[in-house]
C-alpha positions in Angstrom: -13.2 12.5 -16.4 -12.5 15.1 -13.9 -9.9 15.1 -12.0 -9.5 17.6 -8.5 -6.9 18.1 -6.4 -6.6 20.3 -3.7 -4.9 20.4 0.3 -6.0 19.5 4.1 -5.3 20.7 7.3 -3.9 18.3 8.9 -3.1 19.4 11.8 -0.4 22.2 11.1 0.4 20.2 8.5 -0.9 19.8 4.5 -2.7 16.3 3.5 -2.7 16.5 -1.0 -5.3 14.9 -1.7 -6.7 14.0 -5.7 -10.3 13.0 -6.8 -11.2 11.1 -10.1 -15.0 10.9 -11.0 -17.5 13.4 -9.7 -18.5 12.6 -5.1 -21.8 13.5 -6.2 -23.3 11.1 -7.9 -24.0 9.2 -5.3 -22.1 6.0 -6.1 -20.3 4.8 -3.0 -16.6 6.0 -3.5 -13.1 4.4 -3.4 -10.6 5.2 -1.2 -6.5 4.8 -1.5 -4.0 4.3 0.7 -0.3 3.8 -0.6 2.3 2.2 0.1 5.4 2.7 1.6 5.6 5.3 4.2 6.4 7.3 1.5 6.0 5.7 -1.8 2.9 8.9 -3.0 -0.1 8.5 -4.6 1.4 8.1 -8.3 1.1 4.5 -9.2 -2.6 4.9 -8.2 -2.7 6.7 -10.9 -3.7 3.3 -12.9 -7.3 3.7 -11.0 -8.1 6.5 -13.5 -9.6 3.8 -15.8 -11.4 2.3 -13.1 -13.1 5.1 -12.9 -13.2 6.5 -16.5 -15.0 3.0 -17.1 -17.6 2.9 -13.8 -18.6 6.4 -13.1 -17.1 5.6 -9.6 -15.8 8.4 -7.5 -11.7 7.4 -6.7 -9.9 9.6 -3.9 -6.2 9.3 -3.8 -3.8 10.9 -1.4 -0.3 11.8 -1.0 0.2 10.7 3.1 2.6 12.9 5.1 5.7 12.7 4.4 5.8 12.1 1.4 5.0 14.2 -2.4 3.7 17.4 -2.6 1.9 16.3 1.3 4.3 18.6 4.3 7.2 17.2 4.6 8.1 16.9 8.4 11.4 16.5 8.8 10.6 15.3 12.6 11.0 11.9 12.6 8.2 11.3 15.5 5.1 12.6 13.5 6.1 9.4 11.2 4.0 6.8 13.7 0.8 4.6 12.9 -1.2 7.1 14.9 0.0 10.2 13.1 -1.4 8.4 9.8 -4.4 7.3 11.0 -5.7 10.8 12.0 -4.8 11.9 8.6 -7.2 9.6 6.9 -9.8 10.2 9.7 -9.6 13.9 8.3 -9.5 12.9 4.8 -12.4 11.0 5.1 -14.1 14.1 7.3 -12.6 17.4 4.7 -14.0 15.0 2.0 -17.2 14.1 2.7 -16.5 9.8 2.5 -19.0 8.6 5.2 -19.5 5.3 2.9 -17.0 4.6 1.2 -15.0 1.3 -0.2 -11.3 1.0 1.1 -8.6 -0.1 -0.7 -5.1 -0.3 1.0 -1.6 -1.1 -1.1 1.4 -2.9 0.8 1.8 -0.1 4.1 -1.0 1.1 3.0 -2.8 -2.2 3.4 -1.5 -2.4 6.9 -3.3 1.4 7.8 -6.2 0.1 6.7 -5.9 -3.3 9.1 -5.4 -0.5 11.9 -8.0 1.5 11.3 -10.5 -1.2 11.4 -9.8 -3.0 13.8 -8.2 -0.1 16.5 -11.0 2.4 15.5 -13.9 0.7 14.0 -15.2 3.0 11.9 -19.0 3.1 10.1 -19.4 3.1 6.7 -17.2 0.9 5.2 -18.3 -0.9 2.6 -15.8 -3.4 2.0 -12.9 -3.2 2.2 -9.7 -5.1 -0.7 -6.4 -5.4 1.3 -3.5 -5.4 -2.0 -0.5 -7.5 -1.6 -0.3 -6.1 2.6 0.0 -8.3 5.5 -0.8 -8.6 8.7 2.3 -9.6 10.9 5.8 -7.7 10.4 7.7 -11.0 11.5 6.2 -12.8 9.1 6.5 -10.8 6.5 10.6 -10.7 7.3 10.0 -14.3 7.2 8.9 -14.6 3.9 11.3 -12.1 2.8 14.2 -13.7 3.1 12.8 -17.3 2.1 12.9 -14.8 -0.7 16.0 -13.7 -1.0 17.2 -17.3 -0.9 16.5 -17.6 -4.2 19.1 -15.1 -5.3 22.4 -15.4 -6.4 24.7 -16.7 -4.2 26.8 -13.1 -4.7 23.1 -11.1 -3.9 23.0 -13.3 -0.9 26.2 -12.9 0.5 25.6 -9.2 0.2 22.5 -8.7 1.6 23.7 -11.1 4.3 26.5 -8.6 5.0 24.9 -5.7 5.1 22.6 -6.8 7.5 25.4 -8.0 9.9 27.2 -5.1 10.0 23.5 -2.6 9.3 25.6 -1.2 6.4 23.3 -0.9 3.4 25.2 1.8 1.0 27.4 -0.2 0.0 27.1 -0.8 -4.4 27.1 -4.9 -3.9 24.0 -4.2 -1.9 22.3 -1.9 -3.9 22.9 -4.1 -6.8 21.1 -7.0 -4.5 18.3 -5.0 -3.5 17.6 -4.1 -6.9 17.9 -7.2 -8.5 15.4 -8.5 -5.1 13.0 -5.5 -5.4 12.7 -5.8 -9.8 11.5 -9.6 -9.2 9.5 -8.6 -6.3 7.7 -5.3 -6.2 8.2 -3.4 -9.5 11.1 -2.9 -12.4 13.3 0.1 -13.0 11.1 3.0 -14.8 11.3 3.1 -18.2 10.6 5.5 -21.7 7.7 2.7 -21.8 6.1 3.0 -18.4 2.9 5.1 -18.4 3.8 8.8 -17.6 2.5 8.4 -13.9 5.2 6.2 -13.2 8.1 8.5 -15.0 6.5 11.1 -13.4 9.0 12.8 -10.7 7.9 12.2 -7.5 8.7 13.0 -3.4 9.3 9.9 -1.8 8.9 9.9 1.8 12.6 8.4 3.1 12.9 9.5 6.2 8.7 7.9 6.4 9.6 4.7 5.3 13.1 4.2 7.3 11.0 5.4 10.1 8.6 3.8 10.3 9.8 0.2 9.0 13.7 0.0 8.1 16.0 0.2 5.8 14.9 -1.9 3.2 11.7 -5.0 3.0 13.3 -7.3 5.0 14.5 -5.5 7.9 11.4 -3.9 9.9 13.8 -2.1 12.8 11.6 0.6 12.8 8.2 1.9 15.3 6.0 -1.0 12.7 8.4 -3.7 14.0 6.5 -5.4 16.3 2.8 -5.1 14.5 0.7 -8.3 14.5 -2.5 -7.5 13.8 -2.9 -11.9 12.8 -5.0 -12.4 16.0 -6.9 -9.2 15.2 -8.5 -9.9 11.8 -11.0 -12.1 13.8 -12.6 -8.5 14.6 -12.5 -7.5 10.5 -16.3 -8.3 9.7 -16.9 -6.4 6.6 -16.6 -7.9 3.3 -12.8 -8.1 2.1 -10.9 -9.3 -0.7 -7.5 -10.2 -0.6 -5.2 -9.5 -4.1 -1.9 -10.7 -4.6 0.6 -11.8 -7.4 2.5 -15.0 -7.9 6.0 -13.4 -7.4 4.7 -10.9 -4.4 6.8 -9.1 -1.7 3.5 -10.5 -0.1 3.9 -14.6 -1.1 1.3 -16.6 -1.1 1.9 -18.2 2.6 1.4 -13.8 3.9 -1.8 -13.7 2.1 -3.2 -17.1 3.1 -2.6 -16.1 7.4 -4.8 -13.2 6.2 -7.6 -15.1 4.4 -7.3 -17.2 7.5 -8.1 -15.2 10.0 -10.4 -12.7 8.0 -14.3 -13.8 8.9 -15.4 -12.9 5.5 -12.8 -13.4 2.5 -12.0 -13.7 -0.8 -9.3 -14.2 -2.6 -7.7 -13.7 -5.8 -3.8 -14.5 -6.3 -2.5 -12.6 -10.1 -0.6 -15.4 -11.3 1.9 -12.8 -13.6 2.0 -10.1 -10.9 4.7 -8.7 -8.5 3.4 -6.8 -5.3 1.3 -4.1 -8.0 -1.2 -6.8 -9.8 -3.0 -4.1 -11.0 0.0 -2.2 -13.0 1.3 -5.9 -13.2 -2.2 -7.3 -14.8 -4.8 -4.5 -15.0 -6.8 -5.6 -17.3 -7.3 -8.9 -15.0 -7.2 -6.8 -11.6 -9.5 -4.2 -13.0 -11.9 -6.8 -14.1 -11.9 -8.6 -10.6 -11.9 -4.9 -8.5 -14.9 -3.8 -10.8 -17.2 -7.3 -10.0 -16.7 -7.5 -6.5 -17.6 -3.2 -5.9 -20.4 -3.1 -7.4 -21.4 -6.8 -5.9 -20.5 -4.4 -2.7 -22.3 -1.4 -2.6 
C-alpha cells in the first residue's frame, strides 16, 4: 500500500500530512482528526490496515503545534479558529471534495464545530470516536471516574487542583494511574512501532486550548458546549466509545440523544482508543459503516 507524505502551506506555517492509498481510485477517502490538541497523527497509523484491506484511502495530518507540522511559540495560534481553518486548507489542498470524517477525542470536537459552524459540503458520514459535546459534562464525568481511584491518588489530584500545582510526584503518579485506566497504558517494546516512534507532542497547544489534564478544562475551550447544536448535524453519524473510556457512556449517550441520524457502537474492552484496544472489532464495524455510507 503506497504512503505519501508532504507539507501543506497553511498561512505562514506548514502542515504535515500522510496519505495511505491512492486518492484517485474513486473510493471515498476517510480523513482523520487526531486528539489532544497536540497528540499527533502517529496512533492513527493503526488505520493503515483498513486501507490495505479495503483499498480506501486514509488521510491524516499533524495539526498545527505538534508532530512534523509547524510549532508556533505564540499561544494565540492555539484556538479552534486556527484548527478549523487548517482543516479546510487540508481538504482544499488534497482535493477532498467528498469524504468521510473521523474525529477522535479533541478531533471529534473539531469535527463537531466544523459541521455545526461551517456547514461543509461533501461529508458522506461522520465518525465521532471517544469525543464530547460539552467540556463541562466531560469534566464532571472525569471527576466521577477519579472517585474510583485509590484514596491516595484521589487526594493527590484534589490537592493539585486546589493549588494549581500539577508537577508534584504524587499528582504525576495519580494522573498516570488515571490515564492508564481510561486512556492508554505506557508504551512498551511490545507496542506497535508507530506508538514507539518518538514524536513531538503539542504540550503548549494542549495547555493553551484545554488545560493541564483531562479533568481540568481551563483553556480557551473550557466553555465548549455543542450539545444542543448537534441537532443540526444531519449527516449519518457513528459514535464509538469504550466502556472504560474517558468518553463515558453518559458522554457518548448525550451526543447520540441529540444527533438526528446516529448509531452508537460501545466497545466492551476498550478505553479511549478502541481502535488500539480492540482493533479487529473496531475496524470490522468501521468497514461496514463506511461501505454503507459511500
